[in-house]
C-alpha positions in Angstrom: -141.1 -52.3 205.8 -140.6 -48.7 207.1 -138.6 -48.0 210.2 -136.6 -45.2 211.8 -139.0 -42.4 211.8 -137.4 -39.0 213.1 -139.4 -35.7 213.4 -138.1 -32.0 213.6 -139.7 -29.0 214.3 -139.0 -25.4 214.4 -141.0 -23.3 216.9 -142.6 -19.8 218.2 -144.2 -19.3 192.4 -151.1 -16.0 158.9 -153.0 -13.1 160.1 -151.1 -10.2 158.1 -151.0 -12.0 154.6 -148.8 -10.5 152.2 -147.5 -8.0 154.7 -145.6 -10.8 156.9 -144.1 -12.5 153.7 -143.3 -9.8 150.9 -141.2 -12.0 148.8 -144.1 -14.6 148.2 -146.6 -11.9 147.0 -147.1 -10.5 143.4 -148.1 -6.8 144.3 -148.3 -5.9 140.5 -151.6 -7.8 139.9 -154.4 -5.4 139.6 -157.5 -5.5 142.2 -160.7 -6.7 140.4 -163.5 -4.1 140.8 -166.7 -5.2 142.2 -170.2 -3.8 142.3 -170.8 -4.8 145.9 -168.7 -5.6 148.8 -167.6 -9.3 149.0 -168.9 -11.5 151.6 -166.3 -11.7 154.5 -165.9 -14.8 156.7 -167.6 -14.8 159.9 -165.7 -13.2 162.7 -165.0 -16.1 165.4 -165.0 -14.5 168.6 -162.1 -15.1 170.9 -162.5 -17.4 174.0 -163.2 -15.8 177.1 -160.4 -15.3 179.2 -159.9 -17.7 182.0 -160.6 -16.5 185.2 -157.3 -15.8 187.5 -156.1 -18.3 189.9 -156.7 -17.0 193.2 -156.0 -18.5 196.7 -159.0 -19.6 198.7 -160.2 -17.3 201.4 -158.9 -18.4 204.8 -160.7 -19.1 207.9 -160.6 -16.9 211.0 -158.3 -19.3 212.7 -155.6 -19.1 209.7 -156.0 -15.3 209.6 -155.4 -15.1 213.5 -152.3 -17.5 213.2 -150.9 -15.4 210.5 -151.4 -12.2 212.8 -149.7 -14.1 215.6 -146.7 -15.2 213.5 -146.1 -11.8 212.0 -145.7 -10.6 215.4 -143.4 -13.1 216.5 -141.0 -12.3 213.7 -141.4 -8.6 214.4 -140.5 -9.1 218.0 -137.7 -11.4 217.1 -136.2 -8.9 214.6 -136.5 -5.9 217.3 -134.6 -8.3 219.9 -131.6 -8.8 217.4 -132.5 -12.3 216.5 -133.1 -14.1 213.2 -129.6 -12.8 211.8 -129.1 -13.4 208.2 -125.5 -12.7 208.1 -123.8 -16.2 208.7 -121.9 -15.3 211.6 -119.1 -12.9 212.0 -116.4 -11.7 214.4 -118.6 -11.8 217.2 -119.2 -15.7 216.8 -115.9 -17.2 216.6 -115.6 -20.9 217.0 -112.5 -23.3 217.2 -112.2 -27.0 215.8 -112.8 -28.4 219.0 -116.1 -26.5 219.4 -117.2 -27.6 215.8 -116.6 -31.3 216.6 -118.3 -31.1 219.8 -121.4 -29.3 218.0 -121.2 -32.1 215.3 -121.3 -34.8 217.8 -124.1 -33.3 219.4 -126.1 -32.4 216.7 -125.8 -35.6 214.8 -125.9 -38.4 217.2 -128.5 -37.2 219.4 -132.2 -36.5 219.0 -134.1 -33.3 220.0 -136.9 -35.8 221.3 -137.2 -39.2 222.9 -138.3 -41.8 220.3 -138.8 -45.7 220.8 -135.6 -46.3 219.0 -133.6 -43.6 220.7 -134.4 -42.2 224.3 -133.3 -38.6 224.9 -129.5 -38.2 226.1 -128.6 -41.7 224.5 -126.4 -41.2 221.4 -127.4 -43.2 218.4 -125.7 -43.6 215.0 -124.8 -41.4 212.0 -127.8 -41.0 209.7 -127.8 -39.8 206.3 -128.9 -40.2 202.6 -127.3 -42.4 200.3 -129.3 -41.7 197.2 -129.8 -38.5 195.8 -132.4 -36.3 197.3 -135.2 -35.0 194.9 -137.4 -32.2 196.4 -141.0 -31.9 195.3 -142.7 -28.7 196.2 -146.6 -28.8 196.9 -148.9 -26.2 198.0 -152.2 -26.1 199.6 -155.0 -24.0 198.1 -154.7 -21.3 200.5 -151.1 -20.1 199.0 -151.3 -17.4 196.3 -149.7 -18.2 192.7 -147.3 -15.3 193.4 -146.2 -16.8 196.8 -145.8 -20.2 195.1 -143.4 -19.0 192.7 -141.1 -17.3 195.5 -141.2 -20.4 197.4 -140.3 -22.8 194.5 -137.3 -20.4 193.9 -136.2 -20.5 197.4 -136.2 -24.5 197.4 -134.5 -24.5 194.2 -131.8 -22.1 195.4 -131.1 -23.8 198.7 -131.2 -27.1 197.0 -128.0 -26.0 195.0 -126.4 -24.8 198.0 -127.0 -27.9 200.1 -125.4 -29.9 197.0 -122.2 -27.4 197.3 -121.9 -27.9 201.1 -122.2 -31.5 201.2 -121.1 -33.0 197.8 -124.3 -34.9 198.0 -126.6 -34.3 195.0 -129.6 -32.3 196.0 -132.2 -31.0 193.2 -135.8 -30.4 192.7 -137.5 -32.3 189.9 -137.5 -36.2 189.1 -139.0 -38.9 191.2 -139.6 -37.3 194.4 -138.3 -38.8 197.6 -138.4 -35.5 199.8 -142.0 -33.5 199.7 -141.7 -29.8 200.8 -145.4 -28.9 201.6 -146.5 -25.1 201.9 -149.8 -25.6 203.6 -152.1 -23.4 206.0 -154.2 -24.2 208.7 -157.3 -24.8 206.3 -155.6 -27.2 204.0 -152.7 -28.7 205.8 -154.7 -32.2 206.6 -156.1 -32.4 203.0 -152.5 -32.1 201.4 -150.7 -34.1 203.8 -153.3 -36.9 203.3 -152.5 -36.7 199.6 -149.1 -37.9 200.7 -150.2 -41.4 201.6 -148.6 -44.0 199.3 -146.7 -41.4 197.5 -143.4 -42.5 199.2 -142.7 -46.2 199.9 -143.6 -47.2 203.5 -145.0 -43.7 204.4 -148.7 -44.3 205.4 -151.3 -42.4 207.5 -149.7 -43.3 211.0 -146.5 -42.1 209.9 -147.8 -38.7 208.9 -150.1 -38.0 212.0 -147.4 -36.0 213.8 -147.4 -33.4 210.8 -151.2 -33.0 210.4 -151.6 -31.8 214.1 -149.3 -28.9 214.7 -149.7 -26.7 217.8 -149.7 -22.9 217.0 -146.1 -22.3 218.3 -144.6 -24.7 215.8 -143.6 -22.8 212.6 -142.7 -25.8 210.7 -141.8 -29.4 211.1 -140.1 -32.4 209.1 -140.0 -36.3 209.3 -137.4 -38.4 207.7 -138.0 -42.1 207.2 -136.0 -45.2 206.7 -137.2 -48.0 204.7 -136.2 -51.5 205.7 -134.0 -52.5 208.4 -131.5 -50.0 208.3 -132.7 -47.1 210.2 -129.4 -44.9 209.8 -130.1 -44.5 206.0 -132.9 -42.0 205.3 -134.9 -42.8 202.0 -137.8 -40.5 202.4 -138.9 -37.0 204.0 -141.6 -35.0 204.4 -141.5 -31.1 205.5 -144.3 -29.0 206.4 -144.0 -25.2 206.4 -147.0 -23.1 207.6 -148.1 -20.9 204.8 -149.2 -18.5 207.6 -145.6 -17.7 208.3 -144.2 -14.2 207.2 -141.4 -14.0 204.7 -138.2 -14.6 206.9 -139.9 -17.1 209.1 -140.8 -19.1 206.0 -137.2 -18.8 204.5 -135.8 -19.8 207.9 -138.1 -23.0 208.0 -136.8 -23.9 204.5 -133.1 -23.6 205.7 -133.6 -25.3 209.0 -136.1 -28.3 208.0 -134.3 -29.3 204.7 -130.9 -29.2 206.4 -131.7 -31.1 209.3 -133.5 -33.9 207.3 -130.1 -34.2 205.7 -129.0 -36.0 208.9 -128.7 -33.2 211.5 -131.2 -34.3 213.6 -130.7 -32.5 216.8 -130.3 -28.7 218.3 -127.7 -27.8 220.6 -127.7 -24.8 223.2 -123.7 -24.3 222.7 -123.7 -24.5 218.8 -123.1 -20.9 217.5 -123.4 -19.5 214.9 -125.9 -21.8 214.1 -129.6 -22.4 213.3 -129.5 -25.7 215.0 -129.8 -23.8 218.3 -133.5 -23.1 219.7 -132.4 -19.6 220.5 -133.5 -18.3 217.0 -130.3 -15.9 216.9 -129.8 -16.9 213.2 -132.5 -17.4 210.5 -130.4 -18.8 208.0 -127.8 -21.4 207.4 -124.4 -20.1 208.7 -120.7 -20.7 207.8 -120.7 -23.0 210.7 -123.6 -25.0 209.6 -122.2 -25.5 206.1 -119.1 -27.1 207.7 -121.5 -29.4 209.8 -123.1 -30.4 206.5 -119.6 -31.0 204.9 -118.5 -33.1 207.7 -121.7 -35.4 207.7 -121.2 -36.2 204.1 -117.4 -36.6 204.2 -116.5 -40.1 202.8 -114.6 -41.0 205.7 -117.8 -41.1 207.8 -120.4 -43.7 207.2 -124.2 -44.1 207.9 -124.8 -46.4 210.9 -121.3 -45.4 212.8 -121.5 -45.1 216.4 -120.3 -42.1 218.4 -117.1 -43.9 219.8 -116.5 -45.0 216.1 -116.8 -41.6 214.6 -115.0 -39.6 217.3 -111.5 -39.6 216.1 -112.6 -39.0 212.4 -115.0 -36.1 213.5 -111.8 -34.4 215.3 -109.6 -34.9 212.0 -112.3 -33.6 209.6 -112.9 -30.5 212.1 -109.2 -29.9 212.4 -108.8 -29.8 208.6 -111.7 -27.5 208.1 -110.5 -24.9 210.6 -106.8 -25.2 210.2 -106.2 -27.0 207.0 -104.7 -30.5 206.5 -101.7 -31.3 208.7 
């Protein structure tokens, strides 16, 4: 049985004979004279080289979307957005601010669901099992880009492990698929996910199959069984039309949010969990949120009133040190 679907979006990889073994050859034996050249073995032609693997040509719709997303990135950079510095002297935050941001981002949903209406606090959600990413690509993604994307996901998995203390890796039996797909192949790749994750079927993936043009990426996390507070599977979709920085920003935000930081907050700063797009990549503030989420003093399924005093204690320790 599957329950607890949660959706999050971000908008906007010996031929040489004696020459190779002189010790085994007797070079003193004279060569016999012959009246005619000896027959030589037939020369076997080498197999023809394999044609290079190239990405499929994209449609006009995909090309238009690629141009649009490049302009989005350029405009945001010109406006001082998509910062990559992790925050600095201009973005101070206190323990109280960290605790408040954690409560808002962890216990509320960005979108209303049947299980949790907007504005109503839910329970703390996270993974109990190690997270194992599998990175998949649509036919429109060039091999060189695939190498880059795989490396970025692997590097980020290591960072998530360090931040949370929870095992996150690439490889092994996958429970979290990261899909880099274009407008022309997204539906095909998502359909291939049906049956790969327990309890995740066609109906669960429909929201990822149909994305509006202003959504750069999206993620859905799933809970199998009766406990919707424990994630057991996830699927992230990242548009292959995204330029480099938006692509990396999608990796950072969607993979972190699917660990249990489900909401965005306009007061969170410096943070990628804020729809203002000021920061592109995970910040020092966000790493603390992840550390809090997987602190053993907190447990999946805790309500906001139960967790609040513990949250305040952890936030104070992270900012000021243990009392």
